[in-house]
N, C-alpha and C positions, 0 to 999 in steps of 0.2 A: 544050735543048728549048724550043720557042716557048711564050710565056705562054698563048696561046689553047689550045694542046693540053693544057697542064697543067690549065687550068680545066675542059676537057672530061673529062679523066681523073678529077679529083676529083668532078665531078658524077655520073659513072657509078658510082663506088665508093660515094658517099654514098647514092645511090638504093638500091643493094643493101643498105645497112645497115638500111633501114626496111621491107624486104619480108620477110614471113614465109616461111621455107623450106617447101618441100613436105615432106610426110611421108616420112621415110626419107632426106632429103637433108641434108647438113651445112649449117650456117649460113654462116659465112665462114671458109674455110681458107686455106692458103698460095696457092691459086689466085686468091684475091681480096684481094691485099694492100692496105694503105692507100697513099696517094700516096707515092711514093719521094721522097727528099730531092732528087733531080734534078728531079722533076716539080714539087714544091711550093716549093722554095727554103727548106725548113725549116732551122733551126739557123744562121741568119745568111747569107742569100743574098749579101750584099755582101762577105763575107769571101773574099778570093782574087781579087776583081776590082780593076781600077784600081791594080795594085800599083806600076807604074812611077813615077807621080807622087809616091807617098809615100816612096820610098826614095831619099833624098839622102845625101851623106856625113855630114851632121849626124844624120840618122835612124839610120844604121848605127852611128855612134859611141855614140849614146844607147842603142841596143839592146845593144851590147857591154857597156856599163857596167851595164845592167840585169841581163844574164845573169851577170855577174861579181859581183853584189851578194851580201853575206852577211847573210841575214835571220834574226832571232832566232825568229820565229814564222811559221807558214803565213799567217796573216792579214796580217802585215806584208809578206810576199813578194807575195801576190796584190794587195794595195792598191798596192804599188809598180808592178806590171805594169799595173794598171788606168789608171795615170796616164801610161803610156808612149806616146811618139809613134809607135810601130810599129803601133798598132792600126788595123784597117781602117776605112774611112769608114762611119759608122753604128753601129759596134760599141759605142762609148761610150754612145750613146743608149739601148741596151738594158740598161745596168747597173741602171737603176731598176726594171726588170721582173725581171731574172734574179738580182740580188743575189749576185754571185759570191763576194765576200768572206765574207758571212754564211753562204752555202750550204756552201762548202768548210770554213769554220770549224766548222760544225755536224757535218760528216762527220769532223772530227778531222784534217784535212790538216796536214802539216808539210813543210817544204822538204827534209827528208832522206828522204822516202818514195820507194818505187817505186810509181808510179801507172800503172794500165792504163785507158785511156780507150776505151771501145767506140764505134766509129763516130763520129768527131769531126765529121761533116758537113764544112763548109768551114773549120772551125777556130776558132770563136768562143772556146771554152774553151782551145784550144791556145795562143792568143796570151797567155793568162794563166799556164797551167800550165808551159809550156816554159821561160820565163825563171825562174819561181819554183823550178823543180827543177834548173836547169842546173848549179849549183855542188855541191850535196850530195846530190841525189836522182836519180831517173831517170823520164822520161816516155816511156811506151810507148803507141802507138796503132795503129789498124788502117787499112789501105788495101785497096782492092779487089783480090782475086785475079783476074788476067786470065782464069782458067779458070772463074770463077764464072758463075752463070746471068745472062744479059743482063737488064738492067732491075731488078736486085735493089736492095736498100735503099741501097747506096752508089753510085748511078748514075755512069756513066763520066765524064761531063763534070765533075761535082762533085768526084770523086776527083782528076781531073787538075788542077783548080784548087787543091785542097788540097796536092798534091805540089809544084806550082809555088810555092805560098805558102811552103812550107818551104825550098825551094831558093833563094829570093830573098834570104834573110837567114841565112847559115850561122853567123854570130856569135851568133844568137839561137836557131836551130833545129838547129844542127849536131849536138847531142847527142840529138835526138829519135830514138827507135828505132821504126821502122815495121815492122809485120808484115802481109804479104799474107795475107788471111784470106777464105775462102769463107763468106759469111754464113749459109748453111744448114747447113754442116758444118765449123765452125771446128776447126782442129787447131793448138793452141798449146802449145808445150813450155816452160812457165814454172812447173811444178808447185812450189807452196809458196814462191814467191819474191816475191810481190806484196803490198804493204801495203794498197792501196786500189784497188778496181775501181769505175769510174764508168759508170753507165748514165743518161746525161742525155737525157731525152726519147726514150728508146730502147725501153722495154718494150712500148709499143703497137705498134711496128714488129715486134718479135720475136713478139708475139702474132699479128699478121696474117700473118707469114711462116711461122708454125708452128715457130719456132726458140727460143722462150723457155726450154723445159726444157733444151735443148742448151746454151744460153748460161749458164744458172744452174749446170749441172754443170761447165762449163768454168771459170766464175768461181770456183766453190768449190775446184776443184783448184788453180788458180793462186795462190790466196790463202794466206798464212801462217796458222798457228793464230791465232785471234782477229783475223784480217784483216777489213777493212771493205768492205762493198758499199754504195755510195751510189746511191740511185735518186731521180731527179726526173722526173715525168711529168705530163701533163695529166690532171686529175681529173674523172671523170664523177660524176653524181649517185649517191648511195647506191642500191644495188639494180639499177643498170644491168646489162644482160646483156652481158658482155664479148665473147661470141661474135658478137654482132650489131653492136655499135657501136664496136669498136676502130678501124674504118675512119674514124671521125670524128676520130681522134687521141686520144680520151679513154678512160680505164679507171677502174673503181671502185677506190678505195684499199684497201678490205677484201680484194678479190679479189687484188690485187697482193701484199699482205702474206701471204695464204694460200699463193700460189704460191712465193714466195721462202722462206718458212719451211719449206715441204715439201721444199725442196732442202737443208735442213740448216743454214740461217741462223736467227738469232734477231733479231727486231726490238728494238733498244735505244733508238730515238728516232724521233720524228716531229715535224716542225716546220711551222709556218704561214708561214715566211719567204716562200714563193712563192705564197701564197694570193691570190686576187683575187675578192672577193665580187661584183664587177660582171659577172663572166663567167657568162652564163646557160647555156652549154654546148649550145645548141640552134641553132647557126648554120647557114645554108644550105650552106656548104662546110666544115663541121666547124671544127676549130681553125684551119685555114688561112684562114678568113674574117677572123681577127684579125691584128693586127700580129705579126710583121713582114711576112707574106706579103700580106695584104689581097687575096685572090683575087677579090673582087667589084669590084676597081678603084675607080671613083668612086661606085658604088652604095652608099649609106649609109656612105660612108667616114668621115665625122665621128663617126657613132655607134660604129663599131668602133674607131676611134682612141681615143675616149673610154673605151672598155672597157679597152684596153691588151692586153697579152699574157695568155695563159690563166691560169685557176686551176689550180695545180699542187700535187700532193703532194710532199713532200720527206722521204725515209725513210732511216734509217741501220740497217743490219743488220751483224751480226758472224758470222763462221764459228765455230760452236761444236760441231758434231757431224758425224759421217760422213753424207754425203748419203743421203737416203732416197728419192730419185727412182727410179722404176722404170727399169731399164736395158734 
């Protein structure tokens, strides 16, 4: 999708966020989703591009060694992957904002886990998790169901880039298990087999597409007893109405906790690893005004680069009870 068209899409959606709904009308439902990953370039737009120049015989050899590594802890495995030459251009620059080692350590990640990564975007976390889990664990992630609604969260061009990314390095990604999933009606036959489900910058998308309850039920079923749900997402100011402003990419932390706990999970930890007090959360094009997208282009670019990536909640939940969501 052309950058200009993505900018227009975000402008329209954000405008809707600040308009009071008429009496009897819904605020923002699935018919008014937030910008798709295809439109916004969210979750590492550079990942999956310019693959050919990066993959040399030396890069392939290093990737093989990384995937065959035996790591004592999850933190050790992720930090080894962070240093890998396989990572996409620009990916390393985001480590200072995303703190992958600290974030996954907080979730309790180990290299022997079965991890389910919901909607990996173009694969920023995949580049770290796939090699970390290659020897003793399993990395499972979603790709677009070709029969899903066009224009959904996992836009087609982004999905194609992600699949090409995996195919380029079988020594690194050959053990990755991909499941074709319809975003609005996921059918996943993994009941009670997963240790950790990751929703990285994903809950606001689920809110806008009206699929959050469905994904929480699905995640609950696939997790083992005491399995972990890790959530990272852009954090709105306390008291923000999620029905109106999820299209900006942000959600209030208390609301997210309430929704997840209503699904039978228990909050066992919250971290400020990904906090950013410089983020005022009131940007013209929502969270996509900030890096890495910078949808305003050169307008106030230095200002938004200085802010950095968004202020984010980082929440750890465990499966402790039968789901109480209405069916």
